[in-house]
C-alpha positions as CSV (number, residue, x, y, z in Angstrom):
1,M,-21.6,70.9,-121.4
2,L,-24.9,70.3,-119.7
3,E,-24.7,67.1,-120.6
4,D,-20.8,66.6,-119.2
5,K,-21.9,67.8,-116.0
6,P,-24.0,64.5,-114.8
7,N,-21.4,62.5,-116.6
8,T,-18.8,63.7,-114.7
9,T,-20.9,63.6,-111.7
10,M,-21.2,59.7,-112.2
11,W,-17.3,58.7,-113.2
12,N,-17.0,60.8,-109.6
13,L,-19.1,59.0,-107.8
14,V,-18.2,55.8,-109.4
15,I,-14.2,56.5,-108.3
16,R,-15.3,57.2,-104.6
17,S,-17.0,54.0,-104.1
18,H,-14.1,51.9,-105.2
19,V,-12.0,54.2,-102.7
20,D,-14.7,53.8,-100.0
21,L,-14.6,50.1,-100.8
22,G,-10.9,49.8,-100.2
23,L,-10.0,49.7,-104.3
24,F,-7.8,52.2,-104.3
25,H,-5.9,50.7,-107.5
26,S,-9.7,49.8,-109.2
27,A,-10.3,53.3,-108.6
28,L,-7.1,54.5,-110.6
29,S,-7.8,52.4,-113.1
30,I,-11.6,54.0,-113.7
31,Y,-9.8,56.9,-113.8
32,K,-7.4,56.6,-116.6
33,K,-10.5,55.3,-118.5
34,M,-12.4,58.8,-117.5
35,R,-9.8,60.3,-119.1
36,Q,-9.2,58.1,-122.2
37,M,-12.5,58.6,-122.9
38,G,-12.3,62.4,-122.5
39,V,-14.6,63.1,-119.6
40,T,-14.5,66.5,-118.0
41,H,-12.9,67.2,-114.7
42,D,-14.5,68.6,-112.0
43,T,-13.0,70.1,-108.4
44,F,-14.2,67.0,-106.9
45,T,-12.1,64.6,-109.3
46,F,-9.1,65.3,-108.6
47,P,-9.4,65.4,-104.5
48,I,-11.0,61.5,-104.8
49,V,-8.2,60.5,-106.9
50,N,-5.7,61.7,-104.6
51,R,-7.5,60.0,-101.7
52,A,-6.8,56.7,-103.5
53,L,-2.9,57.6,-104.6
54,S,-2.6,58.6,-100.1
55,S,-4.2,55.1,-99.8
56,I,-1.5,53.1,-101.6
57,R,1.6,55.5,-101.3
58,I,2.3,55.3,-104.7
59,D,5.3,56.7,-106.6
60,A,5.5,60.3,-106.8
61,V,5.4,60.5,-110.0
62,Y,2.2,60.2,-110.2
63,G,1.2,62.2,-108.0
64,K,3.1,64.7,-110.2
65,M,1.1,63.5,-113.3
66,I,-2.1,64.7,-111.6
67,H,-0.8,67.9,-109.8
68,C,0.1,69.2,-113.2
69,V,-3.2,68.4,-114.7
70,A,-5.2,70.1,-112.2
71,V,-2.9,73.2,-112.1
72,Q,-3.8,72.9,-116.2
73,M,-7.3,73.3,-115.2
74,G,-7.0,76.2,-112.8
75,L,-7.5,74.2,-109.6
76,D,-3.9,75.1,-107.9
77,V,-6.1,78.4,-106.1
78,D,-8.6,75.5,-104.8
79,L,-7.4,75.0,-101.1
80,Y,-9.3,71.4,-100.6
81,F,-7.6,70.1,-103.6
82,C,-4.0,71.6,-102.8
83,N,-4.6,70.0,-99.5
84,T,-5.0,66.3,-100.9
85,M,-2.2,67.1,-102.8
86,I,-0.1,67.8,-99.8
87,D,-1.6,64.5,-98.4
88,V,-0.2,62.6,-101.4
89,Y,3.4,64.3,-101.5
90,V,3.8,63.3,-97.4
91,K,2.5,59.8,-98.0
92,C,4.8,59.2,-101.0
93,G,7.7,60.4,-98.8
94,C,7.8,63.6,-100.8
95,I,8.1,66.0,-98.0
96,G,10.1,68.6,-100.3
97,Y,7.6,68.5,-103.0
98,A,4.7,69.0,-99.9
99,R,6.5,72.2,-98.4
100,Q,6.8,73.8,-101.9
101,L,3.1,73.4,-102.7
102,F,2.3,74.4,-98.9
103,D,4.5,77.7,-99.4
104,V,3.2,78.9,-102.7
105,M,-0.7,78.6,-101.7
106,L,-2.5,81.8,-101.9
107,Y,-4.6,80.5,-99.2
108,R,-4.0,77.9,-96.4
109,D,-6.2,76.5,-93.2
110,V,-5.6,74.6,-90.4
111,V,-5.8,71.5,-92.7
112,S,-2.5,72.1,-94.5
113,L,-0.7,73.8,-91.6
114,T,-1.6,69.8,-89.5
115,L,-0.9,67.3,-92.6
116,M,2.7,69.6,-93.4
117,I,3.4,68.9,-89.4
118,A,1.9,65.6,-90.0
119,G,4.8,65.0,-93.1
120,Y,7.7,66.3,-91.2
121,I,6.8,64.4,-88.6
122,Y,6.6,61.0,-90.5
123,E,10.1,61.4,-91.7
124,R,11.8,62.5,-88.2
125,H,11.9,66.0,-89.0
126,V,10.6,66.4,-85.6
127,R,12.6,70.0,-85.1
128,V,11.2,71.8,-88.3
129,A,7.9,70.3,-87.4
130,F,7.9,72.6,-84.1
131,D,9.3,75.1,-86.3
132,L,7.0,75.6,-88.4
133,F,4.4,75.1,-85.5
134,N,5.0,78.0,-83.4
135,K,5.6,79.8,-86.8
136,M,2.1,79.5,-88.2
137,R,0.4,79.5,-85.2
138,M,0.2,83.4,-85.4
139,E,-1.5,83.2,-88.8
140,L,-3.4,80.1,-88.4
141,E,-5.4,78.8,-85.0
142,P,-4.0,75.1,-84.9
143,N,-7.2,72.7,-83.9
144,S,-7.2,69.8,-81.4
145,V,-6.1,67.3,-84.3
146,T,-2.9,69.9,-84.4
147,L,-1.9,69.0,-81.1
148,I,-2.5,65.1,-81.4
149,V,0.2,65.4,-84.2
150,M,2.5,67.6,-82.7
151,L,2.2,65.4,-79.3
152,Q,2.9,62.1,-81.1
153,P,6.9,62.3,-81.6
154,C,7.1,63.9,-77.9
155,C,8.0,60.6,-76.1
156,A,11.6,60.6,-77.4
157,S,14.2,62.0,-75.0
158,T,15.3,65.0,-77.2
159,T,11.8,66.1,-77.3
160,L,9.9,66.1,-74.0
161,N,10.6,70.0,-73.5
162,M,8.9,70.1,-76.6
163,G,5.8,68.0,-75.2
164,T,5.6,70.4,-72.1
165,Q,5.5,73.5,-74.6
166,I,2.5,71.8,-76.1
167,H,0.7,70.8,-73.0
168,G,0.7,74.6,-71.9
169,Y,-0.4,75.8,-75.3
170,A,-3.0,73.5,-74.9
171,V,-4.0,74.9,-71.0
172,K,-3.9,78.7,-72.6
173,S,-6.1,77.8,-75.6
174,G,-8.7,75.8,-73.7
175,L,-7.6,72.9,-76.1
176,L,-7.0,70.3,-73.0
177,M,-11.1,70.3,-72.8
178,D,-11.0,67.9,-75.6
179,W,-10.4,64.1,-74.5
180,T,-8.4,63.3,-77.2
181,V,-6.0,66.5,-76.3
182,K,-5.8,65.2,-72.6
183,N,-5.2,61.6,-73.4
184,S,-3.0,62.4,-76.2
185,V,-0.7,64.8,-73.1
186,L,-1.2,62.0,-70.6
187,R,0.2,59.7,-73.2
188,M,3.3,61.8,-73.3
189,Y,4.0,61.8,-69.7
190,A,3.5,58.4,-69.3
191,N,5.8,57.7,-71.9
192,K,8.5,59.9,-70.7
193,G,8.3,57.8,-67.9
194,S,7.2,60.5,-64.9
195,A,5.2,58.8,-62.0
196,E,4.5,62.2,-60.6
197,E,3.4,64.0,-63.3
198,V,1.0,61.4,-64.9
199,E,-0.8,60.4,-61.4
200,L,-1.3,64.6,-61.3
201,L,-2.8,64.6,-64.8
202,F,-4.9,61.4,-64.4
203,C,-6.0,63.1,-61.4
204,E,-6.9,66.4,-62.5
205,M,-9.6,64.7,-65.5
206,N,-12.9,64.7,-63.9
207,R,-13.9,62.1,-66.0
208,M,-11.7,59.5,-66.8
209,D,-12.5,57.3,-70.3
210,V,-11.7,53.9,-71.2
211,A,-8.3,55.3,-73.0
212,S,-7.4,57.3,-70.2
213,W,-7.0,54.2,-67.8
214,N,-5.6,52.1,-70.3
215,I,-3.1,54.8,-70.4
216,L,-2.2,54.3,-66.8
217,I,-1.8,51.1,-66.9
218,S,0.1,50.4,-69.7
219,F,2.4,53.0,-68.0
220,Y,2.8,51.0,-64.6
221,S,3.2,47.8,-66.5
222,S,5.8,49.0,-68.1
223,E,7.2,50.0,-65.1
224,G,6.9,46.8,-63.4
225,D,4.6,47.9,-61.0
226,T,1.8,44.9,-61.2
227,M,0.6,46.0,-57.8
228,R,-0.8,49.0,-58.8
229,V,-1.6,48.2,-62.2
230,A,-4.0,45.4,-60.7
231,G,-5.0,47.9,-58.3
232,L,-6.3,50.3,-61.2
233,F,-7.7,47.4,-62.6
234,N,-9.9,46.8,-59.3
235,E,-10.6,50.6,-59.4
236,M,-12.0,50.5,-63.2
237,K,-14.2,47.3,-61.8
238,S,-15.8,49.0,-59.2
239,L,-17.3,51.6,-61.3
240,E,-20.9,52.2,-61.8
241,V,-20.2,52.5,-65.5
242,H,-18.5,49.8,-67.1
243,L,-15.0,51.1,-68.3
244,W,-13.3,48.2,-69.2
245,N,-12.1,47.2,-72.3
246,I,-10.4,44.2,-74.3
247,E,-7.4,46.3,-74.7
248,T,-7.6,47.1,-71.0
249,L,-7.6,43.2,-69.8
250,T,-4.8,42.8,-72.2
251,L,-2.6,45.3,-70.9
252,V,-3.2,43.7,-67.4
253,I,-2.4,39.9,-68.6
254,S,0.5,41.7,-70.3
255,A,1.5,43.5,-66.5
256,F,1.0,39.3,-65.1
257,A,3.3,38.0,-68.2
258,K,5.9,40.4,-67.1
259,S,6.0,39.5,-63.3
260,G,4.9,35.9,-63.7
261,S,2.3,36.3,-60.8
262,L,0.1,32.7,-62.2
263,S,-2.6,33.0,-59.8
264,E,-3.6,37.0,-61.2
265,G,-3.2,35.9,-64.4
266,E,-5.3,33.0,-63.8
267,G,-8.1,35.5,-62.0
268,M,-8.1,37.4,-65.4
269,H,-8.0,34.6,-67.8
270,C,-11.3,33.5,-65.8
271,L,-13.0,36.9,-66.1
272,V,-12.2,36.6,-70.4
273,I,-14.3,33.5,-70.2
274,K,-17.2,34.6,-68.2
275,S,-17.1,38.3,-69.8
276,G,-17.2,36.8,-73.4
277,S,-14.3,39.4,-74.0
278,S,-12.4,37.7,-76.3
279,D,-10.3,38.5,-79.8
280,D,-7.1,37.0,-80.8
281,V,-5.1,40.0,-79.9
282,L,-5.9,38.8,-76.2
283,L,-5.8,35.5,-76.8
284,T,-2.0,35.6,-78.0
285,S,-1.7,37.7,-74.8
286,L,-2.7,35.2,-72.3
287,L,-0.5,32.4,-74.8
288,D,2.6,34.4,-73.7
289,F,1.2,34.8,-69.7
290,Y,1.3,31.0,-69.4
291,A,4.3,30.5,-71.8
292,K,6.5,32.4,-69.2
293,C,4.8,31.4,-66.3
294,G,6.0,27.7,-67.5
295,K,2.8,26.3,-68.5
296,L,3.3,25.5,-72.1
297,E,0.5,22.7,-72.1
298,I,-2.2,26.2,-71.7
299,S,0.0,28.0,-74.4
300,V,-0.6,25.6,-76.6
301,Q,-4.3,25.1,-76.1
302,L,-4.5,28.2,-76.9
303,L,-2.3,28.8,-80.1
304,R,-5.1,25.9,-81.2
305,E,-7.7,28.0,-80.5
306,I,-6.4,31.4,-82.1
307,H,-8.5,31.4,-84.9
308,F,-6.0,33.8,-87.2
309,K,-2.2,33.2,-86.3
310,S,-0.6,36.6,-86.3
311,N,3.1,36.6,-86.7
312,I,3.5,38.1,-82.9
313,T,1.0,34.8,-81.9
314,W,3.7,32.1,-83.7
315,G,6.7,34.2,-82.2
316,A,5.1,34.3,-78.3
317,M,4.5,30.6,-78.7
318,M,8.4,29.9,-80.4
319,S,10.0,32.4,-77.2
320,G,7.5,30.7,-74.8
321,F,9.3,27.4,-75.8
322,I,13.2,28.7,-76.1
323,Q,12.7,30.3,-72.6
324,N,11.4,27.1,-70.7
325,G,13.9,25.2,-72.7
326,S,12.1,23.4,-74.9
327,F,14.6,24.0,-77.9
328,M,13.1,20.7,-80.1
329,E,9.7,21.7,-79.6
330,A,10.6,25.2,-81.2
331,I,12.1,24.0,-84.2
332,V,8.9,21.7,-85.0
333,L,6.9,24.6,-84.4
334,F,8.7,26.8,-86.9
335,Q,8.5,23.7,-89.3
336,Q,4.9,24.5,-89.1
337,M,5.1,27.8,-90.1
338,Q,7.0,26.9,-93.2
339,A,4.1,24.2,-93.9
340,E,2.0,26.7,-93.8
341,N,3.4,29.7,-96.4
342,L,3.9,31.7,-93.5
343,D,5.7,34.7,-94.1
344,I,8.5,34.2,-91.8
345,V,9.6,38.2,-89.9
346,P,13.1,39.1,-88.9
347,E,11.9,38.1,-84.8
348,I,10.6,34.5,-85.9
349,W,14.1,34.3,-87.9
350,R,15.7,35.5,-84.7
351,N,14.2,32.7,-82.4
352,L,15.3,29.7,-84.5
353,L,19.2,31.6,-83.9
354,D,18.6,31.3,-80.4
355,V,17.3,28.2,-80.6
356,Y,20.6,27.1,-82.9
357,A,22.5,28.7,-80.6
358,N,21.5,27.0,-77.4
359,L,21.4,23.7,-78.7
360,G,25.3,24.9,-80.4
361,V,24.2,23.5,-83.6
362,L,27.0,25.4,-86.0
363,K,26.0,23.7,-89.0
364,L,22.1,24.0,-89.2
365,G,22.6,28.2,-88.0
366,K,25.1,28.2,-91.3
367,M,22.5,27.4,-93.5
368,V,19.9,29.9,-91.5
369,H,22.8,32.4,-92.3
370,G,22.9,31.5,-95.9
371,Y,19.2,31.8,-96.5
372,L,19.0,35.3,-94.9
373,I,21.8,36.6,-96.3
374,K,20.2,35.6,-100.1
375,N,16.6,36.9,-99.1
376,L,16.7,38.9,-96.2
377,F,19.5,41.2,-96.1
378,N,19.3,43.3,-99.7
379,G,16.4,45.5,-97.2
380,P,17.2,48.3,-94.7
381,V,20.1,48.5,-93.1
382,E,17.6,49.2,-89.9
383,G,16.0,46.5,-89.6
384,T,18.8,43.6,-89.8
385,V,20.7,45.3,-87.0
386,Q,19.1,42.6,-84.2
387,L,18.7,39.9,-86.9
388,E,22.8,40.1,-87.8
389,T,23.8,40.4,-84.0
390,S,21.6,37.3,-83.2
391,I,23.5,35.5,-86.0
392,L,26.6,36.7,-84.6
393,N,25.3,35.1,-81.1
394,M,24.6,31.6,-83.0
395,Y,28.5,31.9,-84.2
396,I,29.6,32.9,-80.8
397,R,27.7,30.3,-79.0
398,G,28.7,27.7,-81.8
399,G,32.2,28.4,-80.7
400,S,33.2,29.3,-84.4
401,M,34.9,32.3,-83.1
402,S,36.5,33.4,-86.9
403,S,32.9,33.1,-88.2
404,A,32.0,35.7,-85.4
405,R,34.6,38.0,-85.6
406,A,34.1,38.2,-89.9
407,C,30.3,38.0,-88.9
408,F,31.2,41.4,-86.9
409,D,33.5,43.5,-88.9
410,R,30.7,43.1,-91.8
411,M,27.9,44.4,-89.6
412,P,27.3,47.6,-91.5
413,V,25.8,49.2,-87.7
414,K,27.1,47.9,-84.6
415,D,25.1,49.1,-81.8
416,V,25.7,49.2,-78.3
417,V,23.8,45.3,-78.0
418,A,26.5,44.0,-81.1
419,W,29.9,45.3,-79.7
420,T,28.7,43.7,-76.2
421,T,27.5,40.5,-77.6
422,M,31.0,40.6,-79.3
423,I,32.8,41.2,-75.7
424,E,30.5,38.3,-73.8
425,G,31.2,35.9,-76.7
426,L,35.4,36.6,-76.2
427,G,35.1,36.7,-72.9
428,S,33.3,33.1,-72.4
429,H,36.4,31.9,-74.8
430,G,39.0,32.5,-72.9
431,F,40.2,35.7,-75.0
432,G,39.8,38.0,-71.8
433,F,42.8,40.6,-73.6
434,E,41.0,40.7,-76.8
435,S,37.5,41.3,-74.8
436,L,39.2,44.4,-73.6
437,T,40.9,45.4,-77.0
438,Y,37.0,45.6,-78.4
439,F,35.6,47.8,-75.4
440,S,38.7,50.1,-76.4
441,L,37.7,50.0,-80.3
442,M,33.9,50.6,-78.8
443,M,34.5,53.9,-76.9
444,E,36.6,55.1,-80.2
445,Q,33.2,54.5,-82.0
446,K,31.7,56.9,-79.5
447,V,29.3,53.9,-78.4
448,Q,28.2,54.6,-74.9
449,P,28.4,51.0,-72.7
450,N,25.6,50.2,-70.9
451,T,25.5,48.1,-67.2
452,V,25.1,44.4,-69.6
453,T,28.5,45.4,-71.3
454,F,30.4,45.9,-68.2
455,L,28.6,42.7,-66.9
456,S,30.2,41.1,-69.8
457,L,34.1,42.8,-69.1
458,L,34.2,41.4,-65.8
459,S,33.0,38.2,-66.7
460,A,35.9,38.0,-69.2
461,C,38.4,39.1,-67.4
462,S,37.0,36.1,-64.4
463,H,37.5,33.8,-67.2
464,S,41.1,35.0,-68.2
465,G,42.2,35.7,-64.3
466,L,42.9,39.7,-65.2
467,V,42.9,40.4,-61.8
468,S,44.1,44.2,-62.1
469,E,41.9,44.8,-65.1
470,G,39.1,43.2,-63.8
471,C,39.1,45.8,-60.4
472,N,40.0,49.0,-62.8
473,I,36.5,47.8,-65.4
474,Y,34.8,47.1,-61.9
475,Y,35.7,50.7,-60.9
476,S,35.4,52.8,-63.4
477,M,31.9,51.9,-64.2
478,K,30.8,53.9,-61.0
479,W,33.4,56.9,-61.3
480,G,34.1,56.9,-64.9
481,F,30.7,56.0,-66.6
482,G,28.4,57.1,-63.6
483,I,27.0,53.3,-63.8
484,E,25.9,51.5,-60.1
485,P,27.1,48.5,-59.9
486,A,24.3,45.9,-59.6
487,L,24.5,42.3,-57.8
488,D,25.4,40.8,-61.0
489,H,28.3,42.9,-61.1
490,H,29.3,42.0,-57.7
491,T,29.2,38.4,-58.3
492,C,31.8,38.7,-61.6
493,I,34.0,40.5,-59.0
494,V,34.2,38.1,-56.4
495,D,34.3,35.4,-59.0
496,L,37.2,36.9,-60.3
497,F,39.2,36.9,-56.6
498,G,37.6,33.7,-56.3
499,R,39.0,31.5,-59.7
500,C,42.8,33.1,-58.6
501,G,42.5,32.3,-55.2
502,M,41.3,35.5,-53.7
503,L,39.2,34.3,-51.2
504,K,39.7,36.7,-48.2
505,E,38.8,39.6,-51.2
506,A,35.9,38.2,-52.2
507,L,34.3,37.3,-48.9
508,A,35.1,41.0,-48.1
509,I,33.3,42.1,-51.6
510,I,30.4,41.0,-50.1
511,L,30.2,41.9,-46.2
512,K,30.7,45.3,-47.9
513,M,27.9,45.6,-50.4
514,I,25.0,47.5,-50.0
515,I,23.0,44.9,-51.7
516,L,21.9,41.9,-50.1
517,P,23.6,38.9,-51.5
518,D,21.7,36.1,-53.4
519,S,22.8,32.6,-53.6
520,K,24.7,33.5,-56.9
521,I,27.8,35.1,-55.6
522,W,27.6,32.9,-52.4
523,G,28.2,30.0,-55.1
524,A,30.7,31.8,-56.7
525,L,32.5,31.8,-53.1
526,L,31.6,27.8,-52.6
527,S,33.1,26.8,-55.5
528,A,36.5,29.2,-55.7
529,S,36.3,27.7,-51.6
530,R,35.8,24.2,-53.2
531,V,38.8,24.4,-55.9
532,Y,41.1,25.5,-53.2
533,G,40.1,23.4,-50.3
534,N,39.3,26.3,-48.0
535,K,36.7,24.4,-45.6
536,K,36.1,27.1,-44.0
537,F,35.3,29.9,-46.3
538,G,33.4,26.7,-48.2
539,E,31.5,25.9,-45.6
540,Y,30.3,29.5,-44.8
541,A,29.3,30.0,-48.2
542,A,27.8,27.1,-47.4
543,Q,25.3,27.6,-45.2
544,R,24.5,31.1,-46.0
545,L,22.9,29.1,-49.8
546,L,21.0,26.7,-47.8
547,E,19.6,29.8,-45.6
548,L,18.6,31.3,-49.0
549,E,17.3,28.2,-50.8
550,P,16.7,24.8,-48.5
551,D,15.2,23.3,-51.0
552,N,17.9,23.6,-53.4
553,A,19.6,20.0,-54.2
554,G,22.9,21.4,-56.1
555,Y,23.7,23.0,-53.5
556,Y,23.2,20.5,-50.6
557,T,25.9,18.8,-53.5
558,L,28.5,21.1,-53.8
559,L,28.8,21.2,-50.0
560,S,29.0,17.3,-50.2
561,N,31.8,17.6,-52.2
562,V,33.5,20.4,-50.3
563,K,33.6,18.1,-47.2
564,A,34.7,15.3,-49.6
565,S,37.4,17.0,-50.6
566,V,38.8,17.1,-46.8
567,G,38.1,13.7,-46.1
568,R,35.0,14.4,-43.6
569,W,33.0,11.1,-44.7
570,N,30.6,11.4,-41.9
571,E,29.6,14.7,-42.3
572,V,28.9,13.7,-46.1
573,E,26.8,10.8,-45.4
574,E,24.8,12.9,-43.2
575,L,24.0,14.8,-45.6
576,R,23.1,12.5,-48.7
577,R,20.9,11.9,-45.5
578,V,18.9,14.9,-44.8
579,M,19.0,15.3,-49.1
580,S,17.0,11.5,-49.1
581,K,15.0,12.9,-46.1
582,M,13.7,16.0,-48.1
583,D,13.4,13.6,-51.3
584,L,16.3,16.3,-52.9
585,K,17.6,15.1,-56.1
586,K,19.7,17.1,-58.1
587,K,18.9,17.6,-61.9
588,P,20.6,15.6,-64.0
589,G,23.2,17.2,-66.9
590,W,22.3,17.1,-70.7
591,S,24.1,17.8,-73.3
592,C,23.2,18.0,-77.6
593,I,25.2,17.7,-80.3
594,E,24.4,18.3,-84.1
595,V,25.7,15.3,-86.9
596,K,24.8,15.9,-90.7
597,G,22.3,17.4,-89.5
598,V,20.8,15.5,-86.9
599,I,21.1,16.6,-83.3
600,H,21.2,14.1,-80.8
601,G,20.6,15.0,-77.0
602,F,21.8,13.2,-74.5
603,L,21.6,13.0,-70.5
604,S,23.9,12.4,-67.3
605,G,23.5,8.5,-66.9
606,D,21.4,7.8,-70.2
607,I,22.1,4.6,-72.2
608,S,18.6,5.0,-74.4
609,H,20.7,5.9,-77.5
610,P,21.3,3.5,-80.2
611,E,24.6,3.7,-80.2
612,A,25.4,4.4,-76.0
613,E,27.9,1.3,-76.1
614,E,30.0,2.8,-78.8
615,I,30.1,6.0,-77.0
616,Y,30.5,5.2,-73.7
617,E,33.6,2.9,-75.1
618,A,34.5,5.9,-77.0
619,L,34.4,8.1,-73.7
620,G,36.5,5.7,-71.7
621,R,39.0,6.0,-74.5
622,L,39.0,9.6,-74.1
623,S,39.5,9.6,-70.0
624,R,42.4,7.4,-70.0
625,V,44.1,9.5,-72.8
626,T,43.4,12.7,-70.5
627,Q,44.7,10.7,-67.7
628,D,48.0,9.7,-69.0
629,F,49.0,13.3,-70.3
630,G,48.3,14.4,-66.7
């Protein structure tokens, strides 16, 4: 035995060094060799091996084997070993085995309790975790780590009450003096969305660290309060102690990206360059910021500067191209990702499907759908719901409603986004009654509609001329579902009345609104006035439009068309003269079509296409046939 001791210690040291270096599989191979050679184990061997098993989340069978051998050696009473064994079972997803071990342990400490609670929270058994915490705190005194673990799920709406209870316990026990606990409580209230409680707790801190400031900045960024974000960052800069870090800069830039605050974001970029504080995550945030502000050339330059391009980086650049209408550039970027043999994540596939949906290239979209069925849709259902909704949207935008219906019917999980997408798609293709039918099915499935659902329903009624049905939907929003109609909902009902010639009712809706009308709602009234030849309403709507957007050439063109429809050519000429003087030019319309997998783009009046002559000749023939049929 005297010879075995140093031998065992040496083996333990070798296995441990491999675990410390992250070489977990090698560590397990060495342990296997140790067993084959019949080397004696001691109380340190199994905990080291368990560390390797926990790190790679290996199959629970291996954990059980280690457990059996340890029990045979009498280590089932060793507290340290049992704690590592609980960790193995938790990481392997075998919370039941972990609880069985926890219940039979002769000795338990706060580590045992914390590991069990962490396991239940990881498995989303939050109520069980809280019950165990309340039961065991009479026997064991929780520490700061236990409270931090307990606070992790408290941002969910169902556990906010529990979060305030943990906060109260932290105050009573004195653990709130720990900075990590205090920041966890602050993060919990920030996730809850309670500005008053967040500010109160933040002000109560006699000394704030960088994590505290970052939590507060992140909170106001999620609330869309860019002014407060800028104010907090300026406060940080004014402190004597240099507090802000790369994460702070990333959060502030992300906030400016959401609000499209170009000058403020450019100032942050200057600070990044001046301070030299930068990493790939920060550069990705800058890339996203410039893309959202329409500065794609700077985004492309930043993409070149990022050394390790994660899927988030590629996704941000691709989304930037899509948001700015640069669909062909988005396709080229995707091809670049494929050329570099990157593992394409679902978010990137969703972006590609969005590109094909915008271009209306159904054939290419179907190819992507086929690839995803073969390679991606065999995984967990939760990970594919959003992707399947993007496929549904692609079929709808491509005009293939039969494929869209089939796709929707095959979806194993239909959330509110999927239902809303289907309702909106049916409505946009003139199937108003069918949209209402799907809404009824949605209600039967107990899926709660949101503001976008009602917007899609009102739009469907508008496209199909369903006045009474649209009015019922409009009034049921507030009185039936407790959702206050927003400006877009008012615009839809004005459009519905306008399309049916009910111009007085449409104007009455606008004048009775508490919200200030915008250019879209006046544009809906102007378009309807033009269709029905109502000069008085048309001119009134046009004047309101030009007051709101005096530089919009499209509205001058609409007003010109209204005046032309009643033969007021002198006023038409005057409007054109004003447009010329102000150098206002209406952007030409564009369209594209996919033929045999190749995308062809066209601008209004464009003759650059190699087959332009044949195309215009075919259009002329179609126009004549249409006129012949009246």
